[in-house]
Structure formats: C-alpha cells, structure tokens
C-alpha positions in Angstrom: 0.0 0.0 0.0 1.4 3.4 -1.0 1.6 6.2 1.6 1.3 9.6 -0.2 2.4 11.7 2.7 5.7 9.9 3.3 6.0 8.7 -0.3 6.6 5.1 0.8 5.1 1.7 -0.1 4.3 -0.8 2.6 4.2 -4.6 2.2 2.4 -6.4 5.0 3.8 -9.7 6.3 2.7 -12.9 4.7 0.3 -15.2 6.6 0.0 -19.0 6.5 -3.7 -18.4 5.6 -4.7 -15.5 3.4 -6.5 -12.9 5.6 -10.1 -12.1 4.7 -10.2 -8.4 4.2 -13.2 -6.0 3.5 -14.3 -2.5 4.1 -17.7 -1.5 5.5 -18.9 2.1 5.2 -22.1 4.1 5.8 -24.4 4.4 2.8 -23.9 8.1 2.6 -20.1 7.8 2.5 -18.3 8.5 -0.8 -17.4 5.6 -3.1 -13.7 6.1 -2.7 -13.8 4.8 0.9 -14.0 1.3 -0.4 -10.5 1.6 -1.8 -8.1 0.9 1.1 -5.2 2.9 -0.1 -7.3 5.9 -1.0 -9.2 5.7 2.3 -6.2 5.9 4.6 -4.4 8.5 2.4 -7.5 10.7 2.7 -7.6 10.2 6.4 -4.0 11.5 6.6 -5.0 14.5 4.5 -8.0 15.5 6.7 -5.9 15.4 9.9 -3.8 18.6 9.9 -2.1 18.3 13.2 1.1 16.1 13.5 -0.2 14.8 16.8 -3.6 13.7 15.4 -4.7 10.1 16.0 -5.5 8.6 12.6 -7.4 5.5 13.5 -8.8 3.3 16.3 -8.3 -0.4 16.4 -10.7 -3.0 17.9 -9.5 -6.6 18.2 -12.1 -9.3 18.6 -11.8 -13.1 19.0 -14.1 -15.2 16.8 -15.7 -18.5 17.9 -13.8 -21.3 16.2 -16.8 -23.6 16.1 -18.4 -21.5 13.4 -17.6 -22.1 9.8 -16.0 -19.3 7.7 -19.2 -18.0 6.3 -20.8 -17.8 9.8 -17.6 -16.1 11.2 -17.7 -13.4 8.5 -21.4 -12.9 9.0 -20.9 -12.5 12.7 -18.1 -9.9 12.3 -20.0 -8.0 9.6 -23.1 -7.7 11.8 -21.1 -6.6 14.8 -19.0 -4.0 12.9 -22.1 -2.7 11.0 -24.2 -2.2 14.1 -21.6 -0.8 16.5 -19.4 1.4 14.2 -20.6 1.8 10.6 -24.2 2.6 11.4 -22.9 5.4 13.6 -20.9 7.0 10.8 -17.5 5.3 10.9 -15.7 3.5 8.1 -14.3 0.1 9.2 -11.3 -1.7 7.5 -11.7 -5.3 8.6 -9.1 -8.1 8.4 -10.0 -11.6 9.6 -6.9 -13.8 10.5 -7.2 -17.6 10.6 -3.5 -18.6 10.8 -4.2 -20.8 13.8 -7.4 -23.0 13.9 -7.8 -22.3 17.6 -7.4 -18.6 17.4 -9.4 -16.9 14.6 -9.7 -13.2 15.2 -10.5 -9.9 13.5 -8.6 -6.6 13.4 -11.1 -3.7 13.0 -9.4 -0.4 12.0 -11.8 2.5 12.4 -11.7 6.0 11.1 -11.6 8.7 13.8 -14.1 10.9 12.1 -17.7 9.9 11.0 -19.2 11.0 7.7 -21.9 13.7 7.5 -25.2 13.1 5.8 -23.8 14.9 2.7 -20.7 12.6 2.4 -18.2 15.0 3.9 -15.9 14.3 6.8 -17.5 15.1 10.1 -16.0 16.5 13.3 -14.3 14.2 15.8 -16.1 16.1 18.6 -19.8 17.2 18.1 -20.4 20.9 17.8 -22.5 22.4 20.7 -24.0 25.0 18.5 -22.5 27.7 20.6 -19.5 30.1 20.2 -17.0 31.3 22.8 -16.2 34.9 23.5 -13.6 34.9 20.7 -16.2 33.7 18.2 -14.8 30.2 17.9 -17.0 27.0 18.0 -17.4 25.2 21.3 -17.1 21.4 21.0 -18.2 18.6 23.3 -15.9 15.7 24.3 -15.5 13.0 21.7 -18.1 10.3 22.7 -15.9 7.7 21.0 -13.2 8.3 23.6 -15.5 7.3 26.5 -13.9 4.4 28.4 -17.3 2.9 29.0 -17.5 2.1 25.3 -15.2 -0.8 25.8 -17.6 -2.5 28.1 -20.5 -1.6 25.9 -18.8 -3.1 22.8 -18.0 -6.2 24.8 -21.6 -6.6 25.9 -23.0 -6.1 22.4 -20.5 -8.6 20.9 -21.5 -11.1 23.6 -25.2 -10.7 22.9 -24.6 -11.0 19.1 -22.6 -14.2 19.5 -25.3 -15.7 21.7 -28.0 -14.7 19.2 -26.0 -16.4 16.5 -25.7 -19.6 18.5 -29.4 -19.5 19.2 -30.3 -19.0 15.6 -28.0 -22.0 14.6 -29.6 -24.2 17.3 -26.3 -24.5 19.2 -26.5 -25.0 23.0 -23.3 -23.1 23.7 -23.6 -19.6 25.2 -20.9 -16.9 25.9 -20.5 -14.6 28.9 -17.5 -12.3 28.5 -17.7 -11.2 32.2 -15.4 -12.7 34.8 -16.9 -15.3 37.1 -16.7 -12.8 39.9 -18.8 -10.2 38.0 -21.3 -13.0 37.1 -21.7 -13.7 40.8 -20.3 -17.2 40.4 -17.9 -18.8 42.9 -16.0 -20.6 40.2 -12.4 -19.9 39.5 -11.3 -18.5 36.2 -8.7 -20.3 34.1 -5.6 -18.5 33.0 -4.8 -17.5 29.4 -2.5 -20.0 27.7 -1.1 -17.8 25.0 -0.3 -19.1 21.5 3.0 -20.8 22.5 1.6 -22.8 25.4 -1.6 -23.6 23.5 0.5 -25.0 20.6 2.5 -27.2 23.1 -0.7 -28.5 24.7 -2.2 -29.3 21.3 0.9 -31.3 20.3 0.8 -33.1 23.7 -2.9 -34.0 23.0 -2.0 -35.4 19.6 0.9 -37.4 21.0 -1.3 -38.9 23.8 -4.0 -39.8 21.3 -1.4 -41.5 19.0 0.1 -43.5 21.8 -3.3 -44.4 23.3 -2.6 -42.8 26.7 -4.4 -40.3 28.8 -3.5 -36.7 28.0 -1.6 -34.8 30.7 -0.9 -31.1 30.5 2.8 -30.3 29.8 3.0 -26.5 30.4 2.7 -24.6 33.7 -0.4 -22.8 32.5 -1.9 -26.0 31.3 -1.3 -27.8 34.6 -2.8 -24.9 36.5 -5.9 -24.9 34.3 -6.4 -28.6 34.9 -6.3 -28.1 38.7 -8.7 -25.2 38.4 -11.1 -27.2 36.2 -11.0 -30.1 38.7 -11.8 -27.7 41.6 -14.7 -26.1 39.6 -16.2 -29.5 38.9 -16.2 -30.3 42.6 -17.7 -26.9 43.3 -20.4 -27.4 40.7 -21.8 -30.4 42.5 -22.1 -28.3 45.7 -23.8 -25.4 43.8 -26.3 -27.6 42.1 -27.5 -28.8 45.5 -28.2 -25.1 46.5 -29.9 -24.1 43.3 -33.7 -23.5 43.8 -36.5 -21.8 41.9 -38.3 -18.8 43.3 -41.7 -18.1 41.7 -41.7 -14.4 42.5 -38.3 -13.9 41.0 -39.3 -15.7 37.8 -42.4 -13.4 37.6 -40.3 -10.3 38.1 -37.7 -11.5 35.5 -40.5 -11.9 33.0 -41.9 -8.5 33.7 -38.5 -6.9 33.4 -38.0 -8.6 30.0 -41.4 -7.5 28.8 -40.6 -3.9 29.8 -37.3 -4.0 28.0 -38.8 -5.3 24.8 -38.6 -3.2 21.6 -41.4 -0.6 21.6 -42.9 -2.1 18.4 -43.2 -5.5 20.0 -44.7 -4.0 23.1 -47.2 -2.1 21.1 -48.1 -5.2 19.0 -48.6 -7.1 22.2 -50.9 -4.5 23.7 -52.8 -4.2 20.4 -51.9 -0.5 20.0 -49.7 -1.1 16.9 -52.7 -2.2 14.8 -54.6 0.9 15.9 -51.8 3.2 14.7 -51.9 5.0 11.3 -49.4 4.1 8.7 -47.8 7.6 9.3 -47.3 6.8 13.0 -45.9 3.4 12.3 -43.5 4.8 9.7 -42.3 7.5 12.2 -41.5 5.0 14.9 -39.7 2.6 12.6 -37.7 5.6 11.1 -36.4 6.5 14.6 -35.6 2.9 15.3 -33.6 2.5 12.1 -31.8 5.8 12.5 -30.8 5.3 16.2 -30.1 1.6 15.7 -31.6 0.6 19.0 -34.9 -0.3 20.6 -37.2 2.8 20.7 -38.6 4.5 23.7 -39.4 8.1 24.5 -35.8 8.8 25.7 -34.3 7.5 22.4 -36.8 9.5 20.4 -36.0 12.7 22.3 -32.3 12.1 21.6 -33.1 11.7 17.9 -35.0 14.9 18.1 -32.0 16.6 19.6 -29.9 15.4 16.7 -32.3 17.0 14.3 -32.1 20.3 16.3 -28.3 20.2 15.9 -28.8 19.3 12.2 -31.2 22.3 11.8 -28.6 24.7 13.3 -26.0 23.3 11.0 -28.3 23.9 8.0 -28.9 27.5 9.3 -25.1 28.1 9.3 -24.8 26.7 5.8 -27.6 28.9 4.6 -25.9 32.0 6.1 -22.6 31.0 4.4 -24.4 30.6 1.1 -26.1 34.0 1.4 -22.8 35.6 2.3 -21.1 34.0 -0.7 -23.9 35.1 -3.0 -23.6 38.6 -1.7 -19.8 38.6 -2.2 -20.2 37.4 -5.9 -22.8 40.0 -6.7 -20.8 42.8 -5.0 -17.7 41.8 -6.9 -19.6 42.1 -10.2 -20.5 45.7 -9.5 -17.0 46.5 -8.4 -15.5 44.9 -11.5 -17.9 46.9 -13.7 -16.9 50.0 -11.8 -13.2 49.1 -12.2 -13.7 48.5 -16.0 -15.4 51.8 -16.8 -13.3 54.0 -14.5 -10.4 55.9 -16.2 -6.8 54.8 -15.3 -5.0 56.4 -12.4 -8.2 57.5 -10.7 -9.3 57.1 -7.1 -12.5 55.3 -8.3 -10.5 52.7 -10.2 -8.0 52.1 -7.4 -10.8 51.9 -4.8 -12.6 49.3 -6.9 -9.4 47.2 -7.3 -8.7 47.3 -3.5 -12.3 46.3 -2.6 -12.2 43.4 -5.1 -9.0 42.1 -3.6 -10.6 42.3 -0.1 -13.4 40.0 -1.5 -10.8 37.5 -2.7 -10.6 38.5 -6.4 -7.9 39.9 -8.6 -8.6 42.3 -11.4 -6.2 40.5 -13.8 -8.0 37.2 -13.6 -11.4 38.3 -12.3 -13.6 36.6 -15.0 -12.1 33.1 -14.4 -12.2 33.5 -10.6 -15.8 34.7 -10.7 -16.8 31.8 -12.9 -15.1 29.3 -10.6 -16.7 30.7 -7.5 -20.1 30.8 -9.1 -19.9 27.2 -10.2 -18.8 26.2 -6.6 -21.7 28.2 -5.2 -24.2 26.6 -7.4 -22.9 23.1 -6.5 -23.0 23.9 -2.8 -26.5 25.4 -3.2 -27.8 22.2 -4.9 -26.3 20.0 -2.2 -27.8 22.3 0.5 -31.3 22.1 -1.1 -31.1 18.3 -1.2 -30.0 18.0 2.4 -32.6 20.5 3.6 -35.3 18.6 1.7 -34.2 15.3 3.4 -34.1 17.1 6.8 -37.6 18.5 6.4 -39.1 15.2 5.4 -37.5 13.2 8.2 -37.9 15.9 10.9 -41.7 15.5 10.6 -41.3 11.7 11.2 -39.2 12.3 14.3 -41.7 14.8 15.8 -44.5 12.4 15.0 -42.7 9.5 16.8 -42.1 11.7 19.9 -45.8 12.6 20.0 -46.8 8.9 19.8 -44.3 7.8 22.4 -45.3 10.5 24.8 -48.8 9.0 24.8 -47.3 5.5 25.3 -45.1 6.7 28.2 -48.1 8.3 29.9 -50.0 5.1 29.6 -47.1 3.0 31.0 -46.7 5.4 33.9 -50.4 5.2 34.8 -50.2 1.4 34.9 -47.0 1.3 36.9 -48.1 3.9 39.4 -51.7 2.9 39.7 -53.1 5.9 37.8 -51.7 8.3 40.4 -53.4 11.7 39.9 -50.1 13.6 40.5 -48.7 12.2 37.2 -50.5 14.9 35.3 -48.6 17.6 37.1 -45.2 16.3 35.8 -43.6 17.3 32.5 -43.5 14.4 30.1 -39.7 14.1 30.5 -40.1 13.6 34.2 -42.8 11.0 33.6 -40.4 9.1 31.4 -37.8 9.2 34.2 -40.3 7.7 36.5 -40.8 4.8 34.1 -37.1 4.3 33.8 -36.7 4.5 37.6 -39.3 1.7 38.0 -37.3 -0.5 35.6 -34.2 0.2 37.5 -35.8 -0.7 40.8 -37.0 -4.0 39.4 -33.5 -4.8 38.3 -32.1 -3.8 41.7 -34.7 -6.0 43.5 -33.9 -9.0 41.3 -30.2 -8.5 42.0 -30.6 -8.4 45.8 -33.0 -11.5 45.7 -30.5 -13.5 43.7 -27.8 -12.6 46.2 -30.0 -13.8 49.1 -30.6 -17.1 47.3 
C-alpha cells in the first residue's frame, strides 16, 4: 500500500492463511472509501495536526466452532451495528493462521461522515461560540472508556443470538466469574505458544493411546482449576432452587425491555396506529439503531435540532457567498469603466482584492466561485429537503411515544393523579426508575438465594 504523505510503499507480512479483508462504510459515505489505499491517504489529508490520531483499532476473538461464512457474517453484523451505522468506516481483516485462534482486526476512522458525504467532526459541535467567536465542541463520545464494556456486551449478545439461531446450545458470557456472581475460579490464558505445546501433547497422547496430561505450567494450573470447579459445581447444584416471584419479576422486566414495536403489538396499539405513526417509529428505530422508547426518540429529536442549526449556518454561508459574488460584479464593472490612475479605479481594485478577487483574472475567478456556489446550493437544497421530510417523522414519533409513556406510567403507578402535574420528560424518568428498581430488587434477591 502506498503512503502519499511519506511517499513510501508498505508490504504487509505474509500469513499462512490469506486474511479475509473487506471494508464496511455508511451508505452516505463517498465511493472512494471502499479503496483501502485511497481511504487511509484521505484520512491523513484531513488530519492537519502532526499529533492527530489517525485510526482506532478494535480486536475481537471469533468463535472457532463457526464455519468461515458464519464467522464473517458475525463480524459484519457486529461492525455494522456498532461502528458503521454510527458514521465510521471500518477496515476489517480476519486472521485464521491458527485454527484455535481466529480473530479480526477492525481499523476504524476517527471521524464519521456527515449526511452529505463529507468528513464530520471528531467532537460534536454544541451549536455555541465562545467569547472569541470560535466554535465550542463537546468531548469526543468515542473516547469514553465505557465504550469498551458496551462493545464487549454487544458482541457477547450477538454471539449468543448467532448460536441460538443456529440451534447450538453453547452460550458466551464475557464477564469474569466474579462479575457474574459465580464462585467458580477462572482459568488462565494459555497464549499461542503454550496452546501450541498443549495441542501437540494431546495429539501425542491420542497417537500413543494414553491419557492426555498437560505439559506447560499454565496447562497444569488450568487442569487443577477445572477439577476444583467440577467439585464446586456439585455443591452449587444442591443449592440451586427456583423462586416463583423472581421468575415473575424477571418476565416482567424482560417485557418492559422489549422493543417498543413488539410492546405495542402485544398490547394491540400497533394495529390501531396509522401508517404515518408506524413509519415514524420505525424511522427513529432504524436511525438510532436501538430499541425505541421516548428517551431514544428525544435524543433523535436533539440530533435534528443540531442538524437544523448546521443547516442554518450553511444557509448563512451561502447567502454571504452570493452577496460577495454580486458585489464583486458591481466592483469589477466600476473598475472596468473608470479611467486609469483615478481614485475610483484604485478603490474598486482594492475592494475586489478584499473580497478575494484579482482584477487581472477576475472573470475566471468569478466563474469558478459561481460554479462552486451553485454546486453547494444544490447540495444544500437536497440536504434540507431530506431534513424537512424526516424531521416530521421524528416529531410524530415523539408525539406517539409521549402517549405510550403516559399510559405506561399510569399502569406502573396505579393511575396516580399527581402524574398529570409532571412534565413528560419527568414521567419518562419515573418509568425508567421503575425499571431500575425492578433490576435492583432482582439482583438483591439473587444474592440472598
């Protein structure tokens, strides 16, 4: 791959098994992002500071009991839902050099793409300016350390859904035994060298017809841990009991956490909705890439408010540019008709230069700026049309979900008359607090058992 900035070519190391490489990008990203060399050269161009971080890497292990097609499908679904649908471009390489250790390297761009296919900001704009007139930005949400746990949880859930779809009994839990509340001991990581030695020992034992015995320190330690866990498992099974109330609360919690569409279908409200209302809810769900409730819809509405401010700024820029071009035409006309060596001619020349034009090449410069203006105007109109169409959907979804939230609150709080005195945002918080209290109660009851 050729590096334009440093004018060097890079040849990556050879692998025993050819890596499976592909690029995933948002639908509104330009076509050139699918060319790896072009993509990363453009990344370097957009980052001006020499200290800029150019990419973010995520490394994931892939279950080795899936075939290659299933492995790729799993990786694609994960990368699409967690990174690409949120604006990032992902350069993915799946390595399968070792049968027991398939894994994927996911290289992400640091900037998302805007709706119009241009590079976005690393940090979201607040819509406000400081005392010096400069934009004020929020912290980069992608740098939040909590993302790591979130990405782990989402990957775990996706793996388990894959196993369930394939009718496989195996399930994954990426938490430690301690965080799962289990008293079992965790095994130690073998590493590729120790794993290779143990695999050879297993082959040798099978060939000689003898019982396999671990040969590495880590392998022997893991055998002792597994033996202890087996003995502990017998004890735990004797203590395991069912509790009817906990089962009922677990079911209630699951029902409350269901996607809003499924909840509405179950209650019969979905059928009563108009096609417009259904379309609005599904639009918010698809845009936000998560289950929909009032909080999610309000976040989506906030995104559109920021988008509207961005459009307003673009409209102002276009108006200013149109004013500059029109003013330059008048000044150039004044310059052309004024006699040489006169104040009027010199004044017109100076004012043209202040507007970014030169009298010697004015006609070409004016033509180029007018063409760019018309191109930007067409792009702005298309974006504004898309904004207006979808803003109506978001507002409709908020309106529908406000009604749903009020109904939920009435059920959960026994139609308390004080509910009508609360703003809808506070009512939504009450519903969320109820869910949290159910979760906390379940956790405490499980600890007691």
